C-alpha positions as MATLAB code, in Angstrom:
seq = 'MRQAIERQLNKVELANRFTRAVAVGNPREFTQAEKEEQEIAEACNRLIKNSIICWNYLYLAHQLEKAPDEETRENLRRTIAAHAPMAWAHINMLGEYDFSEDKLRDALGILPLKSTA';
ca = [
      43.445    6.358  -26.768;
      41.224    3.413  -25.832;
      38.159    5.277  -27.124;
      39.870    6.034  -30.433;
      40.748    2.350  -30.836;
      37.172    1.322  -30.002;
      35.793    3.786  -32.565;
      38.098    2.347  -35.219;
      37.106   -1.215  -34.301;
      33.434   -0.215  -34.555;
      34.059    1.071  -38.090;
      35.753   -2.192  -39.026;
      32.851   -4.194  -37.601;
      30.406   -1.973  -39.500;
      32.326   -2.645  -42.727;
      32.209   -6.397  -42.025;
      28.440   -6.289  -41.410;
      28.003   -4.263  -44.605;
      29.932   -6.909  -46.573;
      27.775   -9.683  -45.096;
      24.592   -7.757  -45.922;
      25.583   -7.321  -49.569;
      26.786  -10.887  -50.074;
      24.194  -13.487  -50.990;
      24.462  -16.684  -48.986;
      27.517  -17.157  -46.826;
      30.039  -14.393  -47.633;
      32.883  -16.418  -46.140;
      32.521  -19.157  -48.741;
      33.156  -18.916  -52.460;
      30.538  -20.774  -54.492;
      32.577  -20.282  -57.661;
      35.166  -22.933  -58.452;
      37.516  -20.923  -60.666;
      39.682  -18.072  -59.372;
      38.526  -15.796  -62.196;
      34.869  -16.365  -61.248;
      35.699  -15.641  -57.599;
      37.351  -12.370  -58.606;
      34.307  -11.389  -60.684;
      31.985  -12.140  -57.760;
      34.157  -10.093  -55.392;
      34.284   -7.205  -57.877;
      30.473   -7.287  -58.152;
      30.123   -7.150  -54.370;
      32.560   -4.228  -54.224;
      30.608   -2.424  -56.980;
      27.337   -2.873  -55.093;
      28.854   -1.592  -51.839;
      30.438    1.408  -53.563;
      27.136    2.191  -55.309;
      25.294    2.194  -51.994;
      27.914    4.448  -50.397;
      27.800    6.783  -53.407;
      24.003    6.967  -53.167;
      24.275    7.757  -49.453;
      26.694   10.621  -50.168;
      24.403   11.987  -52.897;
      21.445   11.831  -50.536;
      23.373   13.544  -47.725;
      24.588   16.277  -50.092;
      20.996   16.804  -51.181;
      19.909   17.089  -47.544;
      22.645   19.661  -46.898;
      21.526   21.731  -49.877;
      17.920   21.877  -48.746;
      18.682   22.595  -45.065;
      16.618   25.643  -44.089;
      19.346   27.551  -42.239;
      23.070   27.577  -41.487;
      22.666   26.139  -37.982;
      20.789   23.103  -39.290;
      23.364   22.710  -42.057;
      26.245   22.842  -39.558;
      24.555   20.272  -37.272;
      24.073   18.001  -40.263;
      27.731   18.436  -41.271;
      28.880   17.439  -37.779;
      26.605   14.403  -37.793;
      27.863   13.319  -41.220;
      31.494   13.757  -40.163;
      30.966   11.639  -37.044;
      29.394    8.671  -38.841;
      30.370    6.294  -41.606;
      28.320    6.386  -44.836;
      27.925    2.591  -44.798;
      24.197    2.453  -44.131;
      22.099   -0.081  -45.986;
      18.838   -0.455  -44.057;
      17.092    1.610  -46.757;
      18.205   -0.831  -49.484;
      16.171   -3.922  -50.341;
      19.011   -6.382  -50.857;
      16.734   -9.172  -52.060;
      14.503   -7.046  -54.245;
      13.866   -7.033  -57.942;
      14.947   -3.839  -59.641;
      13.577   -2.185  -62.771;
      16.037    0.095  -64.581;
      13.742    1.047  -67.442;
      13.606    4.717  -68.511;
      10.245    5.283  -66.812;
      11.469    3.884  -63.510;
      14.745    5.819  -63.549;
      12.998    9.068  -62.649;
      14.166   10.001  -59.182;
      11.542   10.731  -56.531;
      14.073   12.688  -54.428;
      14.907   15.165  -57.147;
      18.535   14.115  -57.559;
      18.765   14.441  -61.287;
      21.122   12.419  -63.493;
      24.122   14.134  -65.039;
      23.327   16.023  -68.209;
      24.773   14.569  -71.369;
      27.298   16.825  -73.112;
      26.630   15.234  -76.511;
];
């Protein structure tokens, strides 16, 4: 039981570190004066965190698809199940991002959804 509690506490600590990594400045202080501005800032942070987690799941699904054999795929599944998808070391949190059409081409081969229109 102690180990299960420690694992859960580790996940909580990981979530707290993830929140601090996404937040600019001191995440424990609101720099916005109005409650509405604070809520917008918090919603933006939540959107960024969810986007990173979504990207991680897409990447892991892609890795599962291209696994060469069933044994490798099963090992990868076990590893994924044992870990939280809150990894951010591969994200440049202070970078400048270009979302132009030319730059939106994915180097990993994860294609955007096809438009039904």
